[in-house]
C-alpha positions as CSV (number, residue, x, y, z in Angstrom):
1,X,0.1,-0.1,-0.1
2,X,1.3,3.5,-0.8
3,X,0.6,6.6,1.4
4,X,0.6,9.8,-0.3
5,X,3.1,12.5,1.0
6,X,2.2,15.4,-1.6
7,X,-0.5,15.8,-3.9
8,X,-1.3,18.8,-6.4
9,X,-3.5,18.9,-9.5
10,X,-3.8,21.0,-12.6
11,X,-6.5,21.7,-14.9
12,X,-6.6,22.4,-18.6
13,X,-9.0,23.8,-20.9
14,X,-8.4,24.0,-24.4
15,X,-5.8,21.4,-24.7
16,X,-2.3,22.4,-26.4
17,X,-4.0,25.7,-27.5
18,X,-5.3,26.5,-24.1
19,X,-4.6,27.5,-20.7
20,X,-3.5,25.5,-17.6
21,X,-3.9,26.4,-13.8
22,X,-2.6,24.5,-10.7
23,X,-5.1,24.0,-7.8
24,X,-3.2,26.6,-6.0
25,X,-2.9,29.1,-8.7
26,X,0.6,29.5,-8.7
27,X,0.8,28.0,-12.2
28,X,-1.1,29.9,-14.3
29,X,-0.2,29.8,-18.1
30,X,-1.6,30.0,-21.6
31,X,-0.3,27.1,-23.6
32,X,0.3,27.0,-27.6
33,X,1.1,24.4,-29.8
34,X,4.7,24.8,-31.5
35,X,5.4,25.9,-34.9
36,X,7.2,22.6,-35.2
37,X,4.1,20.7,-34.3
38,X,1.8,22.7,-36.8
39,X,0.5,25.4,-34.2
40,X,1.0,29.1,-34.1
41,X,4.1,28.9,-31.6
42,X,4.8,32.5,-30.3
43,X,5.8,33.5,-26.8
44,X,3.7,30.8,-24.7
45,X,4.8,27.6,-23.2
46,X,3.4,23.9,-24.0
47,X,3.4,20.6,-22.1
48,X,6.9,19.6,-23.7
49,X,8.5,22.6,-21.9
50,X,6.6,22.0,-18.6
51,X,7.9,18.2,-18.7
52,X,11.5,19.2,-19.3
53,X,11.2,22.1,-16.3
54,X,9.7,19.5,-14.1
55,X,12.0,16.7,-15.0
56,X,14.9,18.9,-14.7
57,X,14.4,20.1,-11.4
58,X,13.4,16.6,-9.9
59,X,16.6,14.9,-11.5
60,X,18.9,17.8,-10.1
61,X,17.5,17.4,-6.7
62,X,18.0,13.5,-6.9
63,X,21.8,14.6,-7.8
64,X,21.8,16.6,-4.2
65,X,20.3,14.2,-2.3
66,X,22.6,11.2,-3.7
67,X,25.7,13.6,-2.9
68,X,24.6,14.3,0.5
69,X,24.1,10.6,1.4
70,X,27.4,10.0,-0.2
71,X,28.9,12.6,2.0
72,X,29.9,14.6,-1.1
73,X,30.0,18.5,-1.3
74,X,28.9,19.1,-4.9
75,X,27.3,21.9,-7.1
76,X,25.1,20.6,-10.0
77,X,23.0,21.5,-13.0
78,X,20.7,19.7,-15.1
79,X,19.4,20.0,-18.3
80,X,16.4,17.7,-19.8
81,X,15.8,18.0,-23.4
82,X,12.5,16.6,-24.5
83,X,11.9,15.5,-28.0
84,X,8.6,14.6,-29.8
85,X,9.6,11.9,-31.8
86,X,7.7,9.2,-34.0
87,X,7.8,5.7,-32.5
88,X,6.4,2.4,-33.3
89,X,3.1,3.0,-31.4
90,X,2.7,6.7,-32.5
91,X,4.0,9.9,-31.2
92,X,6.1,9.7,-28.1
93,X,8.9,11.6,-26.2
94,X,12.5,10.9,-26.0
95,X,14.6,12.7,-23.1
96,X,18.2,13.7,-23.0
97,X,19.2,14.6,-19.2
98,X,22.6,16.4,-19.3
99,X,24.1,16.7,-15.9
100,X,26.9,19.0,-14.9
101,X,28.5,18.1,-11.3
102,X,31.2,20.3,-9.5
103,X,33.3,19.3,-6.7
104,X,34.1,15.5,-7.3
105,X,36.1,13.7,-9.7
106,X,34.1,12.4,-13.1
107,X,34.0,8.7,-12.0
108,X,32.3,10.0,-8.8
109,X,30.2,12.3,-10.6
110,X,28.9,9.1,-12.9
111,X,28.2,7.3,-9.7
112,X,26.2,9.9,-8.3
113,X,24.3,10.6,-11.9
114,X,23.4,6.8,-12.1
115,X,22.3,6.6,-8.6
116,X,19.9,9.6,-9.1
117,X,18.4,8.0,-12.1
118,X,17.7,5.4,-10.0
119,X,15.6,7.4,-7.4
120,X,14.3,10.2,-9.7
121,X,10.5,10.1,-9.7
122,X,10.6,11.1,-13.3
123,X,12.9,8.7,-14.4
124,X,10.9,6.0,-12.6
125,X,8.0,6.9,-14.1
126,X,9.1,6.8,-17.5
127,X,11.6,3.9,-17.4
128,X,10.8,1.5,-20.2
129,X,8.2,3.6,-21.7
130,X,10.1,6.4,-23.6
131,X,13.9,6.6,-24.6
132,X,16.1,8.2,-22.0
133,X,19.8,9.3,-22.7
134,X,21.9,10.4,-19.5
135,X,25.1,12.3,-20.0
136,X,27.6,13.9,-17.7
137,X,28.9,17.0,-19.1
């Protein structure tokens, strides 16, 4: 049995050419389909940007958590690139995670990244469902 430790929700109206708002109102954005996907684009966010931002923040926090558990003092930066790809079952995502870790040798940094990938909720939720590439930069 699982125990909920945090919960949030967001509501979308109008799909990819509409509006999203979190239950607390902090996230309150107009979304538009990017030009590359046939939309008008412009200065709007889209679901792929929101997914990449959430994944990057979550993965970077996993790095910080693992480094502390391993008694390593590090500073990190994580970039997650989300691509929309044509797959055997239709349209899907692919992600590339690029993590920079300062304060440790590259072998230790790679160990931290690997362990972070094992515990990051986004990595776990997408494992086996989408293409994932993880790079130490």
